[in-house]
C-alpha positions in Angstrom: -7.0 -15.2 -2.4 -4.0 -14.6 -0.2 -4.9 -13.9 3.4 -3.3 -11.1 5.3 -1.5 -13.4 7.7 0.0 -15.2 4.8 1.7 -12.2 3.3 5.4 -11.7 3.6 5.4 -8.0 4.4 9.3 -7.9 3.7 8.4 -8.8 0.1 6.1 -5.8 -0.3 8.1 -2.9 -1.6 5.4 -0.8 -3.2 1.8 -0.2 -2.1 -0.5 1.6 -4.6 -4.0 2.7 -3.6 -5.9 2.9 -6.9 -9.3 2.9 -5.1 -11.5 5.8 -4.0 -10.9 4.7 -0.3 -9.6 7.7 1.6 -11.1 10.2 -0.7 -13.3 13.0 0.6 -15.8 12.6 2.3 -14.6 9.1 3.4 -11.3 10.4 4.5 -11.0 7.8 7.5 -11.0 4.8 5.2 -7.8 3.0 4.1 -7.5 0.0 1.7 -5.2 -2.2 3.7 -4.6 -2.9 7.4 -2.0 -0.6 8.8 0.1 -3.5 9.9 1.1 -4.1 6.3 2.9 -0.7 6.1 6.6 -0.6 6.8 9.5 1.8 6.5 11.2 0.1 3.5 8.2 0.7 1.3 7.0 3.3 -1.1 3.3 4.1 -0.7 1.6 5.9 -3.6 -2.0 6.9 -3.0 -3.8 8.0 -6.2 -6.3 9.9 -4.1 -5.6 13.6 -4.3 -8.5 15.0 -2.1 -7.2 15.2 0.7 -3.6 15.5 -0.5 -2.4 13.8 2.6 -4.7 10.8 3.1 -4.9 8.6 6.2 -3.0 5.9 4.3 -0.1 8.3 3.5 -0.1 9.7 7.1 0.1 6.2 8.5 2.9 5.2 6.0 4.8 8.3 6.8 4.7 7.6 10.5 6.2 4.2 9.8 9.0 5.8 7.8 7.9 4.8 4.4 8.4 7.1 1.3 5.0 8.5 0.3 3.7 9.9 -3.0 0.4 11.7 -3.2 -2.0 11.4 -6.0 -1.8 15.1 -6.5 1.5 14.5 -8.5 -0.3 12.2 -11.0 -3.4 14.4 -11.2 -1.2 17.4 -12.1 0.8 15.6 -14.7 -2.3 14.0 -16.3 -3.9 17.4 -16.8 -0.7 18.9 -18.3 -0.3 15.9 -20.6 -3.8 16.4 -21.9 -3.0 19.9 -22.7 0.1 18.7 -24.6 -2.0 16.2 -26.5 -4.7 18.8 -27.4 -2.2 21.5 -28.5 0.7 19.5 -29.8 3.1 21.5 -27.6 5.5 20.2 -25.0 4.8 22.0 -21.7 5.6 19.6 -18.9 8.4 20.9 -16.9 9.2 20.2 -13.2 8.5 23.9 -12.3 5.1 23.9 -14.1 4.1 20.6 -12.3 5.1 22.1 -9.0 3.1 25.3 -9.7 0.0 23.3 -10.7 0.3 21.2 -7.6 0.6 24.3 -5.4 -2.4 25.8 -7.1 -4.4 22.6 -6.7 -3.4 22.3 -3.0 -4.9 25.7 -2.3 -8.2 24.9 -3.9 -8.7 21.3 -2.4 
């Protein structure tokens, strides 16, 4: 097991949270120490409720590129519809509309 002090942060370009940490109701939890977040990184949090998790907010403050789990959640749902119906429906405009609708209900 690598210890936090042994990590070369410069070598970490992508951070992906695939845990439920940060998801409602435990919105104040994050899966890594904030010191590991840096501006050269892309931080993807699969959590979509809340859309802007504490992890994403901290990463954005440090200048990192952030990606919310809402993107994956929307595309997964649309892909399921494609698989069930056999029709191609995924378009950027539809993904954006689904994300907007989900954001209003979360």
